[in-house]
C-alpha positions in Angstrom: 103.8 136.7 69.0 102.5 134.4 71.7 104.7 132.5 74.1 103.8 129.3 72.3 105.0 130.4 68.9 108.6 129.6 69.7 107.6 126.0 70.5 105.3 125.7 67.4 108.0 127.1 65.1 110.7 124.8 66.5 112.8 127.8 67.8 112.4 127.1 71.5 114.9 125.0 73.4 113.5 122.3 75.7 114.3 124.4 78.7 112.5 127.4 77.2 109.5 125.2 76.4 109.4 123.9 80.0 109.1 127.5 81.2 106.3 128.4 78.8 104.3 125.2 79.5 104.8 125.4 83.3 103.4 129.0 83.2 100.4 127.8 81.2 99.7 124.9 83.5 99.3 127.2 86.4 96.4 128.8 84.6 94.6 125.5 84.6 92.0 126.5 82.1 90.8 124.5 79.1 92.1 127.2 76.8 95.6 126.9 78.3 95.6 123.1 77.9 94.5 123.5 74.3 97.3 126.1 73.6 99.9 123.7 75.0 98.6 120.8 72.9 98.5 122.9 69.7 102.0 124.1 70.2 103.3 120.6 70.9 101.4 119.3 67.9 103.0 121.9 65.6 106.4 121.1 67.0 105.9 117.4 66.5 104.9 117.9 62.9 108.0 120.0 62.2 110.1 117.4 63.9 108.7 114.6 61.6 109.1 116.8 58.5 112.7 117.6 59.4 113.4 113.9 60.0 115.0 114.7 63.3 116.9 111.9 65.1 119.1 113.9 67.5 119.5 113.5 71.2 117.4 116.5 72.0 114.3 114.5 71.1 114.6 112.7 74.5 114.1 116.0 76.3 111.0 116.8 74.3 109.7 113.3 74.9 110.1 113.9 78.7 108.3 117.3 78.4 105.3 115.6 76.7 105.2 112.8 79.2 105.2 115.1 82.2 102.8 117.5 80.6 100.4 114.7 79.8 100.6 113.4 83.3 99.9 116.9 84.7 96.8 117.3 82.5 95.5 113.8 83.1 93.1 114.8 86.0 91.6 118.0 84.8 92.0 117.8 81.0 92.1 114.1 80.1 91.2 114.7 76.4 94.2 116.9 75.8 96.4 114.6 77.9 95.5 111.7 75.6 96.3 113.8 72.5 99.7 114.8 73.9 100.3 111.1 74.6 99.8 110.4 70.9 102.4 113.1 70.0 104.7 111.5 72.6 104.5 108.2 70.8 105.4 109.7 67.5 108.5 111.3 69.1 109.3 107.9 70.6 109.3 106.4 67.1 111.8 109.0 65.9 114.0 108.2 68.9 113.9 104.5 68.2 114.7 105.1 64.5 117.7 107.2 65.5 118.9 104.4 67.8 118.8 101.9 65.0 120.9 104.1 62.9 122.4 107.0 64.7 123.7 110.1 62.9 127.0 109.8 64.7 127.4 106.3 63.4 126.4 107.2 59.8 128.8 110.1 59.8 131.7 107.6 60.0 130.6 105.8 56.8 132.3 106.4 53.5 131.1 109.4 51.4 128.6 110.6 54.1 130.6 113.6 55.3 131.6 114.6 51.8 127.9 114.6 50.6 126.8 116.3 53.8 129.3 119.1 53.3 128.6 119.4 49.6 124.9 120.1 50.4 125.9 122.5 53.2 127.9 124.6 50.7 125.0 124.9 48.2 123.4 128.3 48.2 120.0 126.9 49.4 121.5 123.9 51.2 119.8 121.7 48.6 121.3 119.7 45.7 119.8 117.5 43.0 120.6 113.8 42.8 122.0 114.2 39.3 124.5 116.8 40.6 125.6 114.4 43.3 126.2 111.7 40.7 128.3 114.1 38.6 130.2 115.5 41.5 131.2 112.3 43.3 131.2 109.8 40.4 129.4 107.2 42.4 127.3 104.5 40.8 123.5 104.8 41.0 123.2 101.9 43.5 126.0 103.1 45.7 124.7 106.7 45.8 121.2 105.4 46.6 122.6 103.3 49.5 124.4 106.3 51.0 121.5 108.7 50.6 119.0 106.2 52.1 121.3 105.7 55.0 121.6 109.5 55.6 117.9 109.9 55.3 117.1 107.2 57.9 119.7 108.8 60.2 117.9 112.1 59.9 120.7 114.0 58.3 118.9 114.8 55.0 115.5 114.8 53.5 114.3 114.0 50.0 112.1 116.2 47.9 110.7 115.9 44.4 110.7 118.6 41.8 109.0 117.1 38.7 111.0 114.1 37.8 114.1 115.4 39.7 114.9 114.3 43.2 116.7 116.8 45.5 118.2 116.4 48.9 118.4 119.1 51.6 119.7 119.2 55.2 117.5 118.5 58.1 117.9 120.5 61.3 120.1 117.7 62.6 122.1 117.6 59.4 122.7 121.3 59.5 124.0 121.1 63.1 126.3 118.2 62.1 127.6 120.1 59.0 128.3 123.2 61.0 130.4 121.2 63.5 132.3 119.6 60.7 132.9 122.9 59.0 134.3 124.3 62.2 136.6 121.3 62.7 137.8 121.5 59.1 138.4 125.3 59.2 141.9 126.1 58.1 144.4 126.3 60.9 146.3 129.6 60.9 149.9 129.3 61.7 152.0 132.3 62.7 155.7 131.9 63.1 157.2 134.3 65.6 160.8 134.0 66.7 160.9 130.4 65.7 157.7 129.6 67.6 154.6 128.5 65.8 151.3 129.7 67.2 148.3 127.7 66.3 145.0 129.6 66.2 141.8 127.5 66.0 138.2 128.2 66.7 137.1 127.3 70.2 134.7 124.3 70.0 132.7 125.4 73.0 131.6 128.6 71.3 130.1 126.7 68.4 126.3 126.6 68.6 126.3 123.0 67.4 128.4 122.0 70.4 126.0 123.5 73.0 124.6 121.0 75.4 121.1 121.1 76.5 121.0 121.6 80.3 118.4 119.8 82.3 116.2 122.1 84.3 116.1 121.2 88.0 112.5 122.2 88.0 111.2 119.9 85.2 107.6 119.2 85.1 106.9 116.3 87.4 104.1 113.7 87.0 103.5 113.7 90.7 102.5 117.3 90.4 104.0 118.4 93.7 103.2 121.9 95.1 106.5 123.3 94.0 105.7 122.1 90.5 102.2 123.7 90.3 100.0 120.9 91.6 96.4 122.2 91.6 94.3 121.6 94.6 91.9 119.5 92.6 94.5 116.7 92.2 94.8 116.4 96.0 91.0 116.2 96.3 90.9 113.6 93.6 93.4 111.4 95.4 91.8 112.0 98.8 88.3 111.2 97.4 
């Protein structure tokens, strides 16, 4: 498996992606530039299919911006293509700002529907099943599902005449956090003292924070961040 597969499959974190891209940029060859572009293109496609609206998108947007700036001198064609991908990610960020998942999770029925999908064996449920389970009217259920879809918590699929809804990557993270918070509290009474045992929120993968790398790709392409000599020559000329 190549170093770019983790990015293309959506498994790499922003910090991991930075390391892979930075290493490829030191190569400076057209093949390396193309590999970077193809990996970021696959990642962007997966991001759009998953309907992501989470905060991590901002880190990926920065990676694309800095990578495009780095490639601008020697590989302008790939820099332009990556710029297009960056704009698509920007649209997803804007959509998330208009209706954030955090805001939507506070709305009536949203958490219940999210957790119901989360408990399904394949994390997918048909619209008809939601109607039966929650007893909502058609219009009310449509309103809630549309709101959750725009916020990037769920995605809609069609199976014949049946509509089904499944969790996006962002919806899955939100559901796991809710599941941990709602886990039963175990009480143990010892000599008249009640000991409360709960899961530690820091250990939950959904609560992990993405840490900015101090050595992020930089558009000025300084020597410490793998500035090729050709860039200095271009400026000097």
